[in-house]
Structures are given as C-alpha cells and as structure tokens.
C-alpha positions as CSV (number, residue, x, y, z in Angstrom):
1,X,10.8,32.2,59.1
2,X,7.7,34.4,58.6
3,X,9.7,37.0,56.7
4,X,11.2,34.3,54.4
5,X,7.8,33.0,53.6
6,X,6.8,36.4,52.2
7,X,9.6,36.4,49.7
8,X,8.1,35.0,46.4
9,X,10.1,32.4,44.6
10,X,11.4,33.3,41.2
11,X,9.8,31.2,38.5
12,X,12.1,29.8,35.9
13,X,11.2,30.9,32.4
14,X,10.6,28.1,30.0
15,X,13.2,28.1,27.2
16,X,11.4,28.1,23.8
17,X,14.1,29.4,21.5
18,X,17.8,28.9,21.1
19,X,20.1,26.0,20.2
20,X,19.2,22.5,21.1
21,X,22.0,22.2,23.7
22,X,20.8,25.3,25.7
23,X,17.2,24.0,25.5
24,X,18.2,20.7,27.1
25,X,20.2,22.5,29.8
26,X,17.3,25.0,30.2
27,X,19.5,28.0,30.0
28,X,19.1,31.2,28.0
29,X,20.8,31.0,24.6
30,X,22.3,34.0,22.9
31,X,21.4,32.4,19.5
32,X,24.8,33.2,18.0
33,X,25.7,31.8,14.6
34,X,26.9,29.4,13.5
35,X,27.3,28.2,17.1
36,X,26.0,30.0,20.2
37,X,28.7,31.7,22.3
38,X,27.3,30.3,25.5
39,X,28.1,26.8,24.4
40,X,31.5,27.7,22.8
41,X,32.7,29.6,25.8
42,X,32.0,26.6,28.1
43,X,33.6,24.1,25.8
44,X,30.4,22.5,24.8
45,X,29.3,21.4,21.4
46,X,26.4,23.5,20.1
47,X,23.8,21.2,18.6
48,X,22.5,24.0,16.4
49,X,19.0,25.1,15.5
50,X,17.5,22.1,13.8
51,X,16.5,22.8,10.2
52,X,17.6,26.4,10.7
53,X,21.2,25.2,10.5
54,X,24.1,26.2,12.7
55,X,25.9,24.2,15.4
56,X,29.4,23.0,16.1
57,X,32.2,24.3,18.3
58,X,35.0,26.4,17.1
59,X,36.6,26.8,20.6
60,X,40.3,26.4,20.8
61,X,42.0,24.1,18.4
62,X,39.1,21.7,17.8
63,X,39.2,20.3,14.3
64,X,35.8,20.2,12.6
65,X,34.8,16.7,11.4
66,X,33.9,16.4,7.8
67,X,30.7,14.3,7.5
68,X,29.5,13.0,4.1
69,X,25.8,12.4,3.4
70,X,26.2,8.6,3.6
71,X,28.5,8.6,6.6
72,X,26.9,6.2,9.1
73,X,28.8,7.9,12.0
74,X,26.6,11.0,11.7
75,X,24.3,11.0,14.8
76,X,21.0,9.8,13.5
77,X,18.9,11.5,16.1
78,X,19.4,14.4,18.4
79,X,19.8,13.6,22.1
80,X,16.7,15.5,23.2
81,X,14.7,15.2,26.4
82,X,11.1,14.2,25.7
83,X,9.9,17.0,27.9
84,X,11.4,19.5,25.6
85,X,9.2,18.2,22.7
86,X,5.9,17.3,24.1
87,X,3.8,18.2,27.2
88,X,0.9,15.8,27.9
89,X,1.2,12.2,28.7
90,X,-0.8,11.3,25.6
91,X,1.6,13.3,23.4
92,X,4.5,11.6,25.0
93,X,2.9,8.2,24.3
94,X,2.4,9.0,20.6
95,X,5.9,10.5,20.2
96,X,7.4,7.4,21.8
97,X,5.4,5.3,19.3
98,X,6.7,7.4,16.5
99,X,10.3,7.1,17.7
100,X,10.2,3.4,18.4
101,X,7.8,2.1,15.7
102,X,6.8,4.7,13.0
103,X,10.2,6.1,12.2
104,X,11.6,2.6,12.0
105,X,8.8,0.9,10.0
106,X,7.5,3.5,7.6
107,X,10.8,4.3,5.8
108,X,11.0,0.7,4.5
109,X,14.1,-1.0,3.3
110,X,16.0,2.1,2.0
111,X,15.9,4.6,4.8
112,X,16.2,8.2,3.8
113,X,18.2,10.7,5.9
114,X,14.9,12.6,6.0
115,X,13.5,10.0,8.3
116,X,16.3,9.2,10.7
117,X,17.9,12.6,11.0
118,X,16.1,15.6,9.6
119,X,12.6,14.9,10.9
120,X,13.8,14.5,14.5
121,X,15.8,17.7,14.2
122,X,12.7,19.6,12.9
123,X,10.5,18.2,15.7
124,X,12.8,19.9,18.3
125,X,12.4,23.4,17.0
126,X,9.3,23.5,14.9
127,X,5.8,23.0,16.4
128,X,4.2,22.5,13.0
129,X,6.4,19.6,12.3
130,X,6.0,18.1,15.8
131,X,2.2,18.2,15.5
132,X,2.4,16.7,12.0
133,X,4.5,13.9,13.4
134,X,2.1,13.3,16.2
135,X,-0.7,13.1,13.7
136,X,1.2,10.6,11.6
137,X,2.0,8.5,14.7
138,X,-1.7,8.4,15.7
139,X,-2.7,7.1,12.3
140,X,0.1,4.6,12.2
141,X,-0.8,3.3,15.6
142,X,-4.5,2.7,14.6
143,X,-5.6,-0.7,13.4
144,X,-7.5,0.6,10.3
145,X,-10.9,-0.6,11.5
146,X,-12.5,2.8,11.5
147,X,-12.7,3.3,7.8
148,X,-16.5,3.2,7.8
149,X,-17.2,4.5,11.3
150,X,-19.1,7.8,11.8
151,X,-18.2,9.4,15.1
152,X,-14.4,9.8,15.7
153,X,-13.1,7.9,18.7
154,X,-10.5,9.3,21.2
155,X,-7.5,8.3,19.0
156,X,-9.0,10.0,15.9
157,X,-9.9,13.1,17.9
158,X,-6.2,13.3,18.9
159,X,-5.2,12.9,15.3
160,X,-7.5,15.6,14.0
161,X,-6.6,18.0,16.8
162,X,-2.8,17.8,16.0
163,X,-3.4,17.9,12.3
164,X,-5.3,21.1,12.7
165,X,-2.6,22.6,15.0
166,X,0.1,21.6,12.4
167,X,-1.7,23.4,9.6
168,X,-2.3,26.5,11.9
169,X,1.4,26.6,12.9
170,X,2.5,26.4,9.3
171,X,0.6,29.6,8.3
172,X,3.4,32.1,9.3
173,X,5.9,30.2,7.1
174,X,3.7,30.6,4.0
175,X,4.1,34.4,4.1
176,X,7.9,34.2,4.6
177,X,10.2,33.3,1.6
178,X,13.2,32.6,3.8
179,X,15.1,29.4,3.1
180,X,14.3,28.0,6.6
181,X,10.6,28.7,6.2
182,X,10.5,26.9,2.9
183,X,12.2,23.9,4.5
184,X,9.7,23.8,7.3
185,X,6.8,23.9,4.8
186,X,8.3,21.1,2.7
187,X,9.1,18.9,5.7
188,X,5.5,19.2,6.9
189,X,4.1,18.7,3.4
190,X,6.0,15.4,3.1
191,X,4.6,14.2,6.4
192,X,1.1,15.3,5.4
193,X,1.5,13.3,2.1
194,X,2.6,10.2,4.0
195,X,-0.2,10.4,6.6
196,X,-2.9,10.9,3.9
197,X,-1.7,7.9,2.0
198,X,-2.0,5.9,5.2
199,X,-5.5,7.2,5.8
200,X,-6.5,6.2,2.3
201,X,-7.2,9.8,1.3
202,X,-5.3,9.4,-2.0
203,X,-6.5,12.5,-3.8
204,X,-5.5,14.7,-0.9
205,X,-2.1,13.0,-0.6
206,X,-1.4,13.6,-4.3
207,X,-2.4,17.2,-3.9
208,X,0.1,17.6,-1.0
209,X,2.8,15.9,-3.1
210,X,2.1,18.2,-6.1
211,X,2.3,21.2,-3.9
212,X,5.6,20.1,-2.5
213,X,7.1,19.5,-5.9
214,X,5.9,22.9,-7.0
215,X,7.5,24.6,-4.0
216,X,10.7,22.7,-4.6
217,X,10.7,23.9,-8.2
218,X,10.0,27.5,-7.2
219,X,12.8,27.5,-4.6
220,X,15.4,26.6,-7.2
221,X,17.8,29.3,-8.2
222,X,17.8,29.6,-11.1
223,X,14.4,28.0,-11.8
224,X,14.2,25.6,-14.7
225,X,12.3,27.0,-17.7
226,X,9.8,24.1,-18.2
227,X,6.7,24.2,-16.1
228,X,6.5,20.4,-15.4
229,X,10.2,19.7,-15.0
230,X,12.1,19.7,-11.7
231,X,15.9,19.5,-12.1
232,X,17.5,18.3,-8.9
233,X,20.8,20.1,-8.2
234,X,23.3,19.3,-5.6
235,X,23.0,21.7,-2.7
236,X,25.6,23.3,-0.4
237,X,23.5,22.1,2.5
238,X,22.7,18.4,2.9
239,X,19.3,19.3,4.4
240,X,18.0,20.5,1.0
241,X,19.3,17.3,-0.6
242,X,17.5,15.1,2.0
243,X,14.2,17.0,1.4
244,X,14.5,16.6,-2.4
245,X,15.3,12.9,-2.1
246,X,12.2,12.4,0.0
247,X,9.9,14.0,-2.5
248,X,11.7,12.2,-5.4
249,X,10.9,8.8,-3.7
250,X,7.2,9.6,-3.3
251,X,7.1,10.8,-6.9
252,X,8.3,7.4,-8.0
253,X,5.4,5.8,-6.1
254,X,2.8,7.9,-8.0
255,X,4.4,7.4,-11.5
256,X,4.7,3.7,-11.1
257,X,1.0,3.6,-10.2
258,X,0.2,5.5,-13.5
259,X,2.3,3.4,-15.8
260,X,-0.7,1.5,-17.1
261,X,-2.1,4.4,-19.0
262,X,-0.9,7.4,-21.1
263,X,-0.7,10.5,-18.9
264,X,1.0,13.9,-18.5
265,X,4.0,13.5,-16.2
266,X,5.8,15.9,-13.8
267,X,9.4,15.1,-14.6
268,X,12.2,15.0,-12.1
269,X,15.7,15.1,-13.5
270,X,18.2,13.9,-10.9
271,X,21.6,15.6,-10.7
272,X,24.3,14.1,-13.0
273,X,26.9,12.2,-11.2
274,X,30.2,14.0,-11.1
275,X,32.2,10.8,-11.6
276,X,31.0,7.3,-12.4
277,X,31.1,4.9,-9.4
278,X,32.8,1.5,-9.6
279,X,30.9,0.1,-6.6
280,X,28.0,0.8,-4.3
281,X,29.0,1.6,-0.7
282,X,25.5,1.2,0.7
283,X,22.0,-0.2,-0.2
284,X,20.7,3.4,-0.2
285,X,23.3,4.4,-2.9
286,X,22.3,1.4,-5.0
287,X,18.7,2.4,-4.8
288,X,19.3,6.1,-5.5
289,X,21.2,5.0,-8.6
290,X,18.2,2.9,-9.7
291,X,15.7,5.6,-8.8
292,X,17.5,8.0,-11.1
293,X,17.0,5.5,-14.0
294,X,13.3,5.3,-13.2
295,X,13.1,9.0,-13.6
296,X,14.8,8.7,-16.9
297,X,12.2,6.1,-18.0
298,X,9.4,8.4,-16.9
299,X,11.0,11.3,-18.8
300,X,11.3,9.2,-22.0
301,X,7.7,8.1,-21.8
302,X,6.6,11.7,-21.4
303,X,8.7,12.7,-24.5
304,X,7.1,9.9,-26.5
305,X,3.6,11.1,-25.4
306,X,4.4,14.6,-26.5
307,X,5.7,13.5,-29.9
308,X,2.6,11.3,-30.6
309,X,0.2,14.1,-29.6
310,X,1.7,16.1,-32.5
311,X,2.2,13.3,-35.0
312,X,1.4,9.6,-34.5
313,X,4.7,8.4,-36.0
314,X,7.4,6.0,-35.0
315,X,9.8,7.3,-32.2
316,X,12.4,9.6,-33.6
317,X,16.1,9.0,-33.4
318,X,16.5,11.1,-30.3
319,X,14.0,9.0,-28.4
320,X,15.6,5.8,-29.5
321,X,19.0,7.1,-28.4
322,X,17.5,8.0,-25.0
323,X,16.1,4.4,-24.7
324,X,19.5,2.9,-25.6
325,X,21.2,5.1,-23.0
326,X,18.8,3.9,-20.3
327,X,19.2,0.3,-21.2
328,X,23.0,0.6,-21.2
329,X,22.9,2.4,-17.8
330,X,20.8,-0.5,-16.4
331,X,23.3,-3.0,-17.7
332,X,26.2,-1.0,-16.3
333,X,24.4,-0.7,-13.0
334,X,23.9,-4.4,-12.8
335,X,27.6,-5.0,-13.2
336,X,28.3,-2.5,-10.4
337,X,25.8,-4.2,-8.2
338,X,27.4,-7.6,-8.8
339,X,30.8,-6.1,-7.8
340,X,29.3,-4.7,-4.6
341,X,27.0,-7.6,-3.9
342,X,29.0,-9.2,-1.0
343,X,29.3,-5.9,0.8
344,X,25.6,-5.0,0.3
345,X,24.4,-8.4,1.5
346,X,26.5,-8.1,4.6
347,X,24.9,-4.8,5.5
348,X,21.2,-5.7,4.8
349,X,18.6,-7.0,7.2
350,X,18.8,-10.7,8.2
351,X,15.9,-11.7,5.9
352,X,17.7,-10.3,2.8
353,X,14.7,-8.2,1.9
354,X,16.6,-5.1,0.7
355,X,18.8,-6.9,-1.9
356,X,15.8,-8.8,-3.3
357,X,13.8,-5.6,-3.6
358,X,16.6,-4.0,-5.5
359,X,16.7,-7.0,-7.8
360,X,12.9,-6.9,-8.4
361,X,12.8,-3.2,-9.2
362,X,15.9,-3.5,-11.4
363,X,14.1,-6.2,-13.4
364,X,10.9,-4.2,-13.6
365,X,12.9,-1.1,-14.8
366,X,14.4,-3.3,-17.5
367,X,11.0,-4.3,-18.8
368,X,9.7,-0.7,-18.6
369,X,12.7,0.6,-20.5
370,X,12.4,-2.1,-23.2
371,X,8.7,-1.5,-23.8
372,X,8.2,2.2,-23.3
373,X,8.7,3.0,-27.1
374,X,6.6,0.1,-28.3
375,X,4.1,0.7,-31.1
376,X,0.9,2.4,-29.7
377,X,-1.6,0.0,-28.2
378,X,0.7,-3.1,-28.9
379,X,0.3,-5.2,-25.7
380,X,1.8,-8.3,-27.3
381,X,5.2,-6.5,-27.0
382,X,5.3,-7.6,-23.3
383,X,5.3,-11.3,-24.3
384,X,9.0,-11.1,-25.0
385,X,9.7,-10.4,-21.3
386,X,8.4,-13.6,-19.9
387,X,11.7,-14.4,-18.1
388,X,11.7,-10.9,-16.5
389,X,8.2,-11.4,-15.1
390,X,9.0,-14.8,-13.9
391,X,12.1,-13.4,-12.2
392,X,10.0,-10.8,-10.4
393,X,7.7,-13.5,-9.2
394,X,10.6,-15.8,-8.0
395,X,12.2,-13.0,-6.0
396,X,8.9,-12.0,-4.5
397,X,8.2,-15.6,-3.4
398,X,11.6,-15.6,-1.7
399,X,10.7,-12.4,0.2
400,X,7.4,-14.1,1.2
401,X,9.2,-17.1,2.5
402,X,12.1,-15.4,4.2
403,X,12.0,-15.3,7.9
404,X,8.2,-15.6,8.3
405,X,7.9,-11.8,7.7
406,X,4.9,-10.6,9.7
407,X,4.3,-7.7,7.3
408,X,4.0,-10.1,4.4
409,X,2.1,-13.0,6.0
410,X,-0.2,-11.8,8.7
411,X,-3.7,-10.7,8.1
412,X,-5.1,-7.8,10.1
413,X,-7.0,-8.4,13.3
414,X,-10.8,-9.0,13.2
415,X,-12.8,-6.0,12.0
416,X,-9.8,-4.2,10.6
417,X,-9.3,-3.6,6.9
418,X,-5.7,-2.7,6.9
419,X,-2.5,-3.4,9.0
420,X,-1.6,0.3,9.6
421,X,1.3,-0.5,11.9
422,X,2.8,-2.8,9.3
423,X,2.3,-0.4,6.4
424,X,5.1,1.5,4.7
425,X,5.6,5.0,3.3
426,X,8.2,3.7,0.9
427,X,8.6,1.1,-1.8
428,X,7.6,-2.5,-1.2
429,X,6.7,-5.5,-3.3
430,X,3.1,-4.5,-4.3
431,X,4.1,-2.3,-7.3
432,X,6.2,-4.9,-9.2
433,X,3.7,-7.7,-8.4
434,X,0.8,-5.5,-9.7
435,X,2.8,-4.6,-12.8
436,X,3.4,-8.4,-13.4
437,X,-0.3,-9.2,-12.9
438,X,-1.4,-6.5,-15.3
439,X,1.2,-6.8,-18.1
440,X,2.2,-10.5,-18.1
441,X,-0.4,-12.6,-19.9
442,X,0.8,-16.0,-18.7
443,X,-2.2,-17.0,-16.5
444,X,-0.1,-19.0,-14.0
445,X,2.3,-16.1,-13.4
446,X,-0.2,-13.4,-13.1
447,X,-2.5,-15.4,-10.8
448,X,0.4,-16.3,-8.5
449,X,1.4,-12.6,-8.4
450,X,-2.2,-11.6,-7.4
451,X,-2.3,-14.3,-4.7
452,X,0.9,-12.9,-3.2
453,X,-0.6,-9.4,-3.0
454,X,-3.6,-10.9,-1.4
455,X,-1.5,-12.7,1.2
456,X,-1.0,-9.4,3.2
457,X,-3.1,-6.4,3.9
458,X,-1.1,-3.2,4.2
459,X,-0.2,0.0,2.3
460,X,3.1,0.9,0.7
461,X,2.9,4.7,0.0
462,X,-0.1,5.0,-2.3
463,X,-0.1,1.3,-3.0
464,X,-3.0,-0.5,-1.2
465,X,-2.8,-4.3,-1.3
466,X,-6.5,-4.7,-1.3
467,X,-7.2,-2.3,-4.2
468,X,-4.2,-3.7,-6.2
469,X,-5.3,-7.3,-5.9
470,X,-9.0,-6.7,-6.6
471,X,-8.2,-4.6,-9.7
472,X,-5.7,-7.1,-11.0
473,X,-8.3,-9.9,-10.6
474,X,-10.9,-7.9,-12.5
475,X,-8.5,-7.2,-15.3
476,X,-7.6,-10.9,-15.5
477,X,-11.3,-11.7,-15.8
478,X,-11.9,-9.0,-18.4
479,X,-9.0,-10.3,-20.6
480,X,-9.5,-14.0,-20.1
481,X,-13.3,-13.9,-20.3
482,X,-14.9,-17.3,-19.8
483,X,-11.5,-18.9,-19.7
484,X,-10.9,-17.1,-16.4
485,X,-13.7,-18.9,-14.7
486,X,-12.3,-22.3,-15.6
487,X,-8.5,-22.2,-15.9
488,X,-7.9,-19.8,-13.1
489,X,-10.3,-21.8,-10.8
490,X,-8.5,-25.0,-11.7
491,X,-5.1,-23.5,-10.8
492,X,-6.4,-22.3,-7.4
493,X,-8.2,-25.6,-6.8
494,X,-4.8,-27.4,-7.3
495,X,-3.8,-25.6,-4.1
496,X,-0.5,-24.6,-5.6
497,X,1.6,-23.4,-2.6
498,X,2.5,-19.7,-2.6
499,X,6.1,-20.7,-1.8
500,X,6.3,-22.9,-4.9
501,X,7.2,-20.8,-8.0
502,X,6.3,-22.0,-11.5
503,X,9.2,-23.0,-13.7
504,X,9.9,-21.5,-17.1
505,X,9.0,-24.8,-18.7
506,X,5.5,-24.6,-17.2
507,X,4.9,-21.1,-18.7
508,X,4.2,-20.9,-22.3
509,X,4.1,-17.6,-24.1
510,X,0.5,-16.3,-23.9
511,X,-1.8,-17.0,-26.8
512,X,-4.3,-14.4,-25.5
513,X,-5.6,-12.5,-28.6
514,X,-4.5,-8.9,-29.0
515,X,-8.2,-7.7,-29.1
516,X,-8.8,-9.2,-25.6
517,X,-5.9,-7.3,-24.0
518,X,-6.5,-4.2,-21.9
519,X,-4.3,-1.5,-23.4
520,X,-4.8,1.3,-20.9
521,X,-6.0,1.0,-17.3
522,X,-6.7,3.9,-15.0
523,X,-7.7,3.4,-11.3
524,X,-9.4,6.4,-9.9
525,X,-8.4,6.8,-6.3
526,X,-10.5,9.2,-4.4
527,X,-10.4,10.1,-0.7
528,X,-11.8,7.5,1.6
529,X,-12.1,4.5,-0.7
530,X,-14.1,1.9,1.3
531,X,-16.2,-0.6,-0.6
532,X,-15.4,-0.1,-4.3
533,X,-13.0,1.7,-6.7
534,X,-13.7,3.2,-10.1
535,X,-11.7,1.6,-12.9
536,X,-11.5,3.0,-16.5
537,X,-10.0,0.9,-19.2
538,X,-9.9,0.4,-23.0
539,X,-8.8,-2.4,-25.3
540,X,-6.0,-2.0,-27.8
541,X,-7.8,-2.4,-31.1
542,X,-8.5,0.6,-33.3
543,X,-11.2,3.1,-32.1
544,X,-11.7,1.2,-28.8
545,X,-13.6,3.3,-26.4
546,X,-13.0,3.8,-22.7
547,X,-15.2,1.8,-20.4
548,X,-16.0,2.3,-16.7
549,X,-16.6,-0.3,-14.0
550,X,-16.8,-0.3,-10.3
551,X,-14.6,-3.0,-8.7
552,X,-15.8,-4.2,-5.3
553,X,-13.1,-4.4,-2.7
554,X,-14.3,-7.6,-1.1
555,X,-13.1,-11.1,-1.2
556,X,-12.7,-11.9,-4.9
557,X,-11.7,-15.5,-4.5
C-alpha cells in the first residue's frame, strides 16, 4: 500500500485544440482534414473545427447530406459541454444567459444564421469570440441604469475584463491574412458593433461597422474597383455568406438612420439572383429580398448626390431608369409575397410580428423609392404618400396591440433608462415610425407615431427609442411653430387611445408651408449620450443655413 502511494497519478492533459467531437470526448485529436481520422476510424461524425471548417464522416458507404443555407434541419447549435467553453461559475452564468436570452432576443424577427449557428461554432474554438460573446451577454443582462454612474460595479467590471481579453486575443489574427483569421476578426467585429450599440456608444459602434465592411471589401477576390462599394458575391462556403449577411443587415440600420439628410454612402450591392423566385419559402428569404431593394435605393440616392455635386440638374435618364427598376421590383416582390402569405403566416411567431414588420418596411421602401429623385429641397413631395404613412401607422398599432408584447408596452424598471434585455440588434418598428414622424406632415399621424415610439424604452441596433421620440417631437415643434403648442396638445388631451388608428377621412393633406418644413436633419450620436443630443437641421428654402440645437432627452410631454 505504501509503495502504491508513492506512484504519482498521471494528470490528464486538457484538450485545447482539435475537432469539436474530440474536445467533448476529451481525447487527443489528430486534426486531420476535412474530418479527423480518430473520429472516422471509430465511426463517429467529426463535428469539425468551428469557423475553421472541416467535419463530416467519410467512413464506409455513408452518403453526405446536402444542406442548403435555408435548410431548417441543419443543427442550429453545436452540442457542446459548457465546461469546454467557460471556466468560472460567473462565466457559465453569462454564457447561459447568452444562450437562453441574448441569442434568442437580439436577432429580432428575422434570425440570421450568424446568430443561431456560426456564433456558437466560433465560441467553441476561438477565445476572442467567446470573450466578445460574454461581454455582449453582460451588457444585455444589465438594466441600463448605470448610464451616468461613475465607478463600475461588479457586472461592468466583468464586461470590461472580457472586452479587453477579446481584443487581446484578436491581435494574432490581425497579422495573419489566412481566410480563417479574417473570419474570426469579422465575427468579433460584428459582436463588438452590436454591444457598442447596446451600450449607447454609437460613434464607436459605427467605427467597428466601417472597419468590418472595409475588411469584407479587402477580402474579396477580385476586389471591386470603387473605394466605397462592396459587391457581395456568393461564396463556396456558407460561413462567408452568413458573415456578409450580418454586416449587410447592420449597414441597413445605419443608412436608414441617415436618410433624413444628404450624405456620402458606402454602397453594398447584393449578389444578383440566379433565377427569379415565384414564392418565398421563409420569412428570412422574404426579408433578404426586401433588404436587397433597400440597398438599391441607397445606391440610387448616392448616384443622385454625385450627379448634383457636379451639376444641379434634373436626374438623368439612367437614374430614372434605375428608379423605375426598383419600383417594378417592389411591385413584383409584393405579388410574390401575396402568393406566399399563407405559408409565411403559418411559420411566424404567434403574435404575427414578422409579417407585419415585412409589410411596414415594404411600405417605407416604396415611399423612399418614390421620393429619392424628388427635386432638391422639395419636402411637399412627401404629401402624395399619405396612404403609405397611414399604412405604416396602422400596422405598427397592430404590432403594439398584438399579444401584449412586453418589449413594446413595458417601461423599464425604476432608475433605468433603457430595457437592455428587451433591446434588439436587428430591425424593429422604431425606424419606420421615426421616418413617418419626420416626413409625414399630417399632425395626427406624426403625433401618433411619436407616441408609439414613446410607449417603449429599448434599442433596435443604433435606433434608440428615447432619442428618436425626443428628436421627432422637437422637429414637429420647429415645423408647426405656435400651432404645435395648441393643436398637438389638444390631440393629446383628447386621450386618443394608442390602439385606435386615425382614419383616412380624418387626415387631410398637410397645409404646412414649404418654408416651415425641415429639409435636412442630422442627429449627431456620440459615445455615451445621456442627457441631450446635438441636432443639426436646415429648412428647404433657398440659401437656408444649417442650425444647431441640443435636444433634451427627458420627458417631452
């Protein structure tokens, strides 16, 4: 017995590399490609190396299964032991929050494969991505009440610690131009962008997004010739497509926010469809089709800006043809959607939120396409789209009423400025309601839109409900002047229920004079916006100068 006690026990080496299957089994992996030989020789399915690719099982006469990008049978998340990913109890707590709450809530109505597949795969093999995810989880779990606090609490310390570790672990990938390192950098960059939007550090978030788009562009082979144009091309690996789709979605957020003023745009050109579709098989496909048309609208708007910078003339024939193509595509898309409506409604959430969001954004795209070539500074052009604005409002009211949605009807707990755990990293209803409140000059419609935004307190990507509602109210007062103090107050004193939409017969075309209308509006979102936001605007009449005001982010009512 004494001699046996002298024999030291062999310590089992922790497995840090290799395929996911060997990691879970805690055995040494030979790291063979595309599938490790240890798995193949024992008849197991090799789960591969995360974003590094690989995996499968070519043993015997197994037939490989062909999986399309939209195939719902594809395993959404790797079956990974939590102990493989995280060590401390606190890390396990935040990773569990990410798995059960963040990864389900942040993606919104149209879930990207980036969220439900790629991000979990990357967490298994890449420490930088795992630390970025833990940082995002900590921010999402917070209640938003520490915006003005000085000393970081325990939760914020955890967030900062893992944010620093994520950045540190990314450094080796910056010096390597390998395809896998570029993927890791892009995945982490996307997570950084989302978490900075949630923190309200808008300038930093936009810098992350621009860096990601630049890396995407530089990684293209061959690279497109224009500096500010990213042409998305179908990849031979779905991982690259999922990453590009994620950045494309965030870019739509930023461009929609900047639609109220003339600006230089980074253009994304989606890949051309190989064959026209006759129906949409999923809500995601329906959204991606609409998203490509938004990119077309942004591109057309940029082309018009470039033409007018050289010569302030009417749009040339090429621009008019481009506009007609977009409008025809929107009309064709609507007919495809109607043919697919029964299937899409059967697959959406019980509250019907997804289909209503599709309808709202389709309507907004129609207004944007119809007005993007309007005469310079002509804001009366929007008056012809009264029915479209009213439709956006009606659909938004139905979303507000449906199922007592907590994310749309609950205010944050006492002391908190924002419902972090109810915020999104994807599109929601703030953007179209804000667009309606700014561009529709029918007082009853725009006021109702503002009140809907005020009914919740959360973020949707870079869209902050508090900032959007306060800015929209200030623009309303600037345009309406003294009328705002009377008519708007009367409408609110009537206690018109948010769930009671105005009828078309109640909404006359606006008689607001052209010289009163704000032609361009720029909201300057810096890092850490707390009490006020800088707004720059100008009226549409000739030689109107830009003015600056600070809009308080308090209770405007």
